[in-house]
BAFI-3210 file (N, C-alpha, C; in Angstrom, 3 decimals, decimal comma, padded with zeros to 6 digits):
// residues 107
n [1|2|3|4|5|6|7|8|9|10|11|12|13|14|15|16|17|18|19|20|21|22|23|24|25|26|27|28|29|30|31|32|33|34|35|36|37|38|39|40|41|42|43|44|45|46|47|48|49|50|51|52|53|54|55|56|57|58|59|60|61|62|63|64|65|66|67|68|69|70|71|72|73|74|75|76|77|78|79|80|81|82|83|84|85|86|87|88|89|90|91|92|93|94|95|96|97|98|99|100|101|102|103|104|105|106|107]
n.u [000,856|000,526|002,334|002,469|-000,048|-001,588|-004,174|-006,139|-009,442|-011,818|-014,989|-017,934|-021,224|-024,028|-026,722|-028,672|-029,702|-033,107|-034,476|-032,096|-030,796|-030,513|-028,446|-026,649|-025,833|-024,585|-022,466|-021,097|-020,260|-018,519|-016,607|-015,717|-014,548|-012,542|-010,722|-008,722|-006,948|-005,601|-004,686|-002,244|-002,101|-004,407|-005,465|-007,578|-010,940|-014,365|-017,894|-021,428|-025,019|-027,581|-028,918|-030,263|-032,714|-033,771|-034,577|-033,284|-031,776|-032,127|-032,484|-030,031|-028,535|-026,342|-023,074|-019,611|-016,331|-013,034|-009,721|-006,649|-003,088|-002,001|-002,858|-001,692|-001,517|-004,236|-004,679|-003,215|-004,764|-007,226|-006,518|-005,690|-005,745|-007,430|-009,257|-010,385|-011,681|-013,497|-014,970|-016,244|-018,031|-019,557|-020,799|-022,613|-024,717|-025,508|-026,132|-023,802|-022,221|-019,178|-016,719|-013,699|-011,607|-009,547|-009,329|-009,844|-008,737|-010,757|-011,353]
n.v [-001,189|002,211|004,297|007,069|008,082|006,918|006,542|006,258|005,788|006,594|005,974|007,013|006,342|007,788|007,335|009,107|008,823|008,695|011,665|013,027|016,201|018,890|020,674|019,041|017,327|019,156|019,966|017,546|017,225|019,417|018,607|016,278|017,286|018,724|016,808|016,671|018,610|017,428|014,971|014,195|012,568|012,748|013,668|014,951|016,021|015,600|016,181|015,526|015,776|013,389|013,571|012,158|011,133|008,686|007,440|005,398|005,381|004,217|005,425|006,503|009,514|011,221|011,566|010,955|011,591|010,695|011,183|009,544|009,191|006,625|003,182|002,554|005,069|005,486|003,507|004,488|006,724|005,468|004,284|006,438|008,422|010,745|010,184|007,803|008,722|010,508|008,727|007,139|009,001|009,597|007,132|007,021|008,583|007,862|005,405|003,734|003,031|001,958|002,105|001,289|001,981|001,626|003,770|002,813|002,975|003,226|000,185]
n.w [000,000|-000,781|001,131|001,178|000,560|002,467|004,799|007,780|008,774|011,262|012,019|013,584|014,378|015,900|018,125|020,041|023,420|024,545|025,818|026,127|026,146|023,760|024,369|025,795|023,754|022,033|023,689|023,915|021,256|021,005|022,887|021,649|019,292|020,524|021,264|019,371|020,174|022,174|021,440|019,435|017,205|015,734|012,606|011,309|012,033|011,580|011,534|011,319|010,783|010,052|006,824|005,002|002,611|002,481|004,783|006,292|008,550|011,061|013,517|014,143|014,295|014,098|012,683|013,011|012,014|012,190|011,211|010,616|010,177|010,135|010,948|013,340|014,561|014,937|016,849|019,017|019,586|020,348|022,781|024,261|027,210|027,222|025,195|026,174|028,485|027,288|025,640|027,579|028,729|026,438|025,883|027,921|027,150|024,621|022,067|020,076|016,904|015,772|013,301|011,796|009,047|006,090|003,501|000,143|-003,219|-006,227|-007,951]
ca.u [000,000|001,284|002,369|002,314|-001,465|-002,236|-004,884|-007,088|-010,637|-012,598|-016,337|-018,860|-022,625|-024,592|-028,162|-028,724|-030,759|-034,299|-034,373|-030,841|-031,097|-029,657|-027,241|-025,721|-025,279|-023,653|-021,285|-020,379|-019,612|-017,362|-015,591|-015,159|-013,653|-011,410|-009,729|-007,581|-006,009|-004,953|-004,158|-001,573|-002,248|-005,598|-005,194|-008,755|-012,194|-015,557|-019,135|-022,633|-026,287|-028,192|-029,756|-030,750|-034,153|-034,159|-035,091|-032,654|-030,820|-032,412|-032,383|-028,697|-028,739|-025,091|-021,902|-018,341|-015,228|-011,695|-008,742|-005,299|-002,097|-001,784|-003,639|-001,010|-001,970|-005,604|-004,581|-002,786|-005,978|-008,207|-006,040|-005,290|-006,617|-008,455|-010,294|-011,058|-012,590|-014,563|-015,800|-017,077|-019,118|-020,361|-021,602|-023,673|-025,857|-025,793|-025,741|-022,934|-021,596|-017,871|-016,057|-012,422|-011,271|-008,537|-009,928|-009,207|-009,117|-011,610|-010,629]
ca.v [000,000|003,452|004,961|008,510|008,402|006,042|007,121|005,390|006,537|006,090|006,489|006,709|006,724|007,954|007,408|009,643|008,271|009,514|012,610|013,788|017,551|019,393|021,257|017,948|016,871|020,196|019,886|016,340|017,498|020,286|017,785|015,368|018,093|019,152|015,734|016,951|019,460|016,605|013,747|014,716|011,646|013,097|014,554|015,789|015,602|016,191|015,574|016,048|015,124|012,662|014,356|011,225|011,097|007,277|007,016|004,128|005,700|003,376|006,236|007,107|010,863|011,959|010,814|011,587|010,981|011,095|010,677|009,311|008,858|005,174|002,408|002,681|006,340|005,229|002,715|005,413|007,497|004,643|004,030|007,690|008,727|011,743|009,492|006,850|009,516|010,997|007,590|006,752|009,979|009,425|005,913|007,241|009,312|007,441|004,121|004,043|002,041|002,483|001,331|001,813|001,431|002,285|004,043|002,154|003,580|002,404|-000,929]
ca.w [000,000|-000,906|002,427|001,025|000,559|003,435|005,934|008,470|009,167|012,393|011,831|014,678|014,221|017,239|018,379|021,394|024,266|024,726|026,918|026,091|025,658|022,682|024,974|026,099|022,470|021,576|024,549|023,519|019,969|021,300|023,558|020,644|018,451|021,347|021,388|018,485|020,908|023,200|020,831|018,239|016,078|014,958|011,469|011,092|012,650|010,986|012,006|010,699|011,089|008,950|005,915|003,990|002,336|002,388|006,087|006,658|009,612|012,228|014,731|014,254|013,773|013,964|012,237|013,368|011,277|012,621|010,259|011,140|009,159|010,109|011,908|014,633|015,137|015,399|018,082|020,064|019,881|021,065|024,147|024,908|028,353|026,885|024,430|027,066|029,321|026,421|025,227|028,720|028,805|025,225|026,003|028,906|026,572|023,246|021,496|018,944|016,041|015,370|012,249|011,317|007,736|005,288|002,192|-000,995|-004,504|-007,069|-008,582]
c.u [000,890|001,220|002,179|000,834|-002,256|-002,920|-005,755|-008,231|-011,334|-013,955|-017,193|-020,239|-023,234|-026,105|-028,290|-029,922|-031,921|-034,106|-033,067|-031,128|-030,075|-028,368|-026,202|-025,050|-024,259|-022,363|-020,438|-019,626|-018,393|-016,239|-014,925|-014,154|-012,406|-010,354|-008,510|-006,565|-005,218|-004,291|-003,560|-001,729|-003,482|-005,204|-006,359|-009,961|-013,335|-016,775|-020,303|-023,845|-026,815|-029,090|-030,342|-032,258|-034,668|-034,741|-034,572|-031,711|-030,996|-032,216|-031,016|-028,740|-027,458|-023,977|-020,658|-017,233|-013,908|-010,691|-007,363|-004,364|-001,933|-002,743|-003,005|-001,403|-003,389|-005,583|-004,133|-003,986|-006,951|-007,810|-005,667|-006,257|-007,712|-009,592|-011,070|-012,078|-013,782|-015,521|-016,743|-018,276|-020,085|-021,320|-022,696|-024,900|-026,226|-025,434|-024,886|-022,602|-020,289|-017,242|-014,772|-012,139|-010,152|-009,166|-009,118|-009,647|-010,054|-010,770|-011,081]
c.v [001,235|004,242|006,474|008,898|007,593|006,864|006,040|006,268|005,816|006,765|006,066|007,227|006,767|008,057|007,852|009,099|009,250|010,415|013,384|015,136|017,992|020,011|020,202|017,434|017,876|020,169|018,667|016,575|018,397|019,483|016,824|016,127|018,503|018,060|015,991|017,893|018,680|015,357|014,128|013,814|011,955|014,072|015,490|015,172|016,339|015,489|016,186|015,265|014,429|013,590|013,469|011,320|009,656|006,719|005,634|004,277|004,881|004,123|006,863|008,452|011,641|011,020|011,643|010,844|011,569|010,421|010,628|008,963|007,350|004,484|002,453|003,981|006,206|004,470|003,572|006,234|006,697|004,455|005,294|008,015|009,747|011,093|008,525|007,578|010,017|009,872|007,153|007,691|009,817|008,244|006,022|007,926|008,851|005,982|004,454|002,794|002,677|001,528|002,051|001,176|002,233|002,514|003,393|002,851|002,643|001,333|-001,121]
c.w [000,000|000,405|002,320|001,134|001,581|004,514|006,553|008,945|010,315|012,304|013,017|014,292|015,610|017,199|019,834|022,155|024,368|025,946|026,970|025,445|024,620|023,223|025,331|024,829|021,957|022,388|024,174|022,212|020,169|021,943|022,577|019,779|019,219|021,523|020,510|019,124|021,948|022,639|019,483|017,018|015,225|013,852|011,209|011,784|011,962|011,568|011,246|011,157|009,834|008,131|004,817|003,830|002,285|003,686|006,497|007,847|010,884|013,553|014,950|013,544|013,492|013,488|012,542|012,637|011,761|011,692|010,915|009,988|009,017|011,081|013,294|015,325|015,673|016,723|019,260|020,534|020,744|022,524|024,916|026,050|028,044|026,104|025,313|027,941|028,493|026,047|026,345|028,846|027,627|025,393|027,060|028,297|025,163|023,013|020,282|018,139|015,602|014,363|011,878|009,961|007,102|003,923|001,066|-002,270|-005,272|-007,742|-010,002]
res [m|d|q|v|n|f|t|a|k|h|i|v|l|a|k|f|n|e|g|v|e|e|g|e|i|e|r|l|i|r|d|y|a|d|l|s|n|h|i|e|q|i|q|s|f|e|w|g|k|d|v|s|i|e|n|l|h|q|g|f|t|h|v|f|e|t|t|f|q|t|l|e|d|r|s|v|y|v|d|h|p|a|h|v|q|f|r|t|a|f|l|h|i|a|e|i|v|a|i|d|y|v|p|r|p|e|q]
***
């Protein structure tokens, strides 16, 4: 694999628990984005809300994407104390699905 263009993506889909207020969600998003100030392996962070017209979201309303240079950088992130603390708080207010992958060019 071409190491120059190599990246690893960490995707999280979130379904917030019933009764979670919008202010809590906004605070969580700020805290998620702030991880890049504490974990140098994070190359970029983006997030958004579901805008699909297909209604296939199964209640998952938010998506978060974190990009890393390598899978090893992703592993450092996963075990980093700031991420562990954040993940614990996240899991108290949401159900999540997390997938890591390496983007591949069209074949």
